[in-house]
N, C-alpha and C positions, 0 to 999 in steps of 0.2 A: 504494500500500500504506500502511496506517496503522501507527502505532506499535504494536509488540507489547509484551507485558508485560516481556520481556527488555530491550527498548530503553529503556523507562521506568525500569526498575530500574538499568540501567547509567548512565543520566543522573542519577538520584537519587544513586547512589553517587559519581559523579564530582563532583557539586555538594557533597556532604558532605565528600569528600576535600579539595576545594579550600578549603572553609570552614575545615576543621580545620587544614590546613596554613597558611593565611594568618593565622589567629588564634592558633594554639598553637605555631608553630615557634619564635618567640623564647623563649617560656617553656621549651619542651623543650630548646632549645640551651643555655640557662642551666643547666638541671638536669644535662644531660650534661657540661658543663664542670666543674660541681661534683663529679660522680661521677669524672670523669677525674682530677681533682686528688687525691681520696681514694685512688683506685686506684693512682696513681703515687707518692704521697708518704706515705700513712698506712698503707695496708693491706699487711701482709707477705704474701709469696707463698712457698708451700712449694717450688715449683720453683726459686726463687732463694735457697734456703738461709734462708728466713724473713726475708729483707730486702725492703724496698720496691724497686720498680724504680729509684727515684732513688738509694737507697743502693747497690744493685747496680752501677749505672752509675758512681757515685763510686768504689767499690772497684775496679772494672774499670779506670778511668782512672788511679787511683793505682798499681795493679799494673803497668800498661803503662809508666808512667814509671819504675818501679823495675826493669823488665825481667822481671817474673814472668810465668809462663804462666797460672796459675790466677787468675781474677778474684775468688775468694773465699778469704780466708786465715783 
């Protein structure tokens, strides 16, 4: 049996995926790390009382040391 169109298309997509991953992954990882930093340290979150996750964690840790129940005061 010869290659069908679907076989050729699958091979083409796999080669394209491999190329993209091998050449773009370091760049994408760097961009994701930058966004993670912004998300956790700069961008306030409504669900966290308009604190950043880092601020929320710091408040939570301080309140735990003081024996308070609520992480946001």
